[in-house]
C-alpha positions in Angstrom: -33.9 19.5 -57.0 -30.6 19.4 -55.0 -27.5 19.1 -57.1 -25.0 16.4 -56.1 -21.8 18.1 -54.8 -18.7 17.8 -56.9 -16.3 15.5 -55.1 -12.7 16.7 -55.5 -9.2 15.5 -55.0 -6.5 18.2 -55.0 -3.0 17.3 -56.0 -0.2 19.7 -55.5 2.9 19.0 -57.6 6.2 20.3 -56.2 9.7 19.2 -55.3 9.9 21.8 -52.7 6.5 22.3 -51.0 5.4 20.6 -47.8 2.0 20.5 -46.3 2.5 23.6 -44.2 3.7 25.8 -47.1 1.6 24.6 -49.9 -0.1 27.9 -50.5 -1.5 27.1 -53.9 -3.0 23.8 -52.7 -4.5 25.6 -49.7 -5.9 28.4 -52.0 -7.5 25.7 -54.3 -9.1 23.9 -51.3 -10.5 27.3 -50.1 -11.9 28.2 -53.6 -13.4 24.8 -54.1 -15.1 25.0 -50.7 -16.6 28.4 -51.5 -17.8 26.9 -54.8 -19.7 24.2 -52.8 -17.5 21.3 -53.8 -16.6 18.5 -51.3 -12.8 18.2 -51.1 -12.1 14.6 -50.3 -8.4 15.0 -50.1 -5.2 17.0 -50.8 -1.9 15.4 -51.5 1.5 16.7 -52.5 3.6 14.7 -55.0 7.0 15.5 -56.5 7.5 16.8 -60.0 8.6 13.3 -61.1 6.6 12.1 -64.1 6.0 8.6 -62.8 4.8 9.9 -59.4 2.4 12.4 -60.9 1.0 9.8 -63.4 0.6 7.3 -60.5 -1.2 9.8 -58.3 -3.6 10.8 -61.2 -4.3 7.2 -62.0 -4.9 6.1 -58.3 -7.2 9.1 -57.6 -9.1 8.8 -60.8 -9.9 5.2 -59.8 -11.7 6.3 -56.6 -15.4 6.0 -56.4 -15.6 9.2 -54.3 -13.9 11.5 -56.8 -15.5 13.3 -59.8 -12.8 15.9 -60.2 -9.1 16.1 -59.8 -7.5 19.5 -59.8 -3.7 19.8 -59.9 -1.6 22.8 -59.1 1.9 23.1 -60.2 4.2 21.6 -62.8 2.6 23.2 -65.8 5.4 25.4 -67.0 8.3 24.9 -69.4 11.1 24.0 -67.1 12.7 20.5 -67.3 10.9 19.3 -64.1 7.4 20.5 -65.2 5.8 17.1 -66.0 2.2 17.6 -65.1 0.8 17.9 -68.7 2.7 14.8 -69.8 1.4 12.8 -66.8 -2.1 14.0 -67.4 -2.0 13.1 -71.1 -0.8 9.6 -70.1 -3.9 9.1 -67.9 -6.8 10.8 -69.7 -9.0 9.2 -72.3 -10.4 12.4 -73.7 -8.8 15.8 -73.8 -10.9 19.0 -73.2 -8.6 21.6 -74.8 -11.1 24.4 -74.5 -10.8 24.5 -70.8 -7.1 25.0 -70.8 -7.2 27.4 -73.7 -9.8 29.6 -71.9 -7.6 29.7 -68.8 -4.5 30.7 -70.8 -6.4 33.3 -72.9 -8.2 35.0 -70.0 -5.3 34.9 -67.5 -2.8 36.2 -70.1 -4.8 39.5 -69.9 -3.4 39.8 -66.4 0.2 38.5 -67.0 2.0 37.5 -70.2 3.6 34.6 -68.3 0.2 32.8 -68.6 1.2 32.0 -72.1 4.0 29.7 -70.7 1.5 27.4 -69.0 1.1 24.0 -70.6 -1.8 22.8 -68.4 -4.0 20.1 -69.8 -7.6 19.2 -69.1 -9.5 16.0 -69.9 -11.3 13.1 -68.5 -10.5 9.5 -67.5 -13.6 7.4 -67.2 -16.0 9.5 -65.1 -13.4 11.8 -63.6 -12.5 15.3 -64.9 -8.8 16.3 -64.5 -7.8 20.0 -64.6 -4.2 21.3 -64.4 -3.7 24.7 -62.8 -0.4 26.6 -62.5 1.5 26.6 -59.2 1.1 30.1 -57.8 -1.8 31.0 -55.5 -2.5 34.1 -57.8 -2.7 31.9 -60.9 -4.8 29.3 -59.1 -7.4 32.0 -58.2 -7.4 33.5 -61.6 -7.7 30.2 -63.4 -10.4 29.0 -61.1 -12.5 32.1 -61.9 -12.2 31.2 -65.6 -13.4 27.6 -65.2 -16.0 28.2 -62.4 -18.9 29.0 -64.8 -18.5 25.6 -66.7 -17.2 23.4 -63.9 -20.5 21.9 -62.8 -21.6 21.2 -66.3 -18.3 19.7 -67.3 -18.3 17.3 -64.3 -22.0 16.4 -65.0 -21.0 15.6 -68.6 -18.1 13.4 -67.5 -20.4 11.7 -65.0 -22.9 11.1 -67.9 -25.6 13.2 -66.3 -25.6 16.4 -68.3 -28.4 17.7 -70.5 -27.3 19.7 -73.5 -27.5 23.4 -73.2 
């Protein structure tokens, strides 16, 4: 039986990045492609709380998106608003995903403890926050890769219990 591909929207959050220097977003698109996901779009939005919330809401309403992965805005600086925007949009939080990313990546760098990324679902769309560096994107993606398909299937309402 062929598995339905995961349909993904990537959202890079940054006040300073442009399309041609969004290395974290590009890395994320590359990793998702290698994973077999269909990336249906990549956008860059500013660190403004309202803009992030609006982007998450709009993309979670799309019929062609099962997963939204953000990169950036998860730290503790005053302009890091991604976790707050995500919490404003999601119906259900999935704290274990974010906890696993922090736990595993803090073995590589203690700065991972400063990430406030949130994961959860809105209707039938899973939303995952990743940090903003290409290295952190790659490390966090490795952590979530083993559960990503099952998590998306659960949010879609298709998963069997393991």
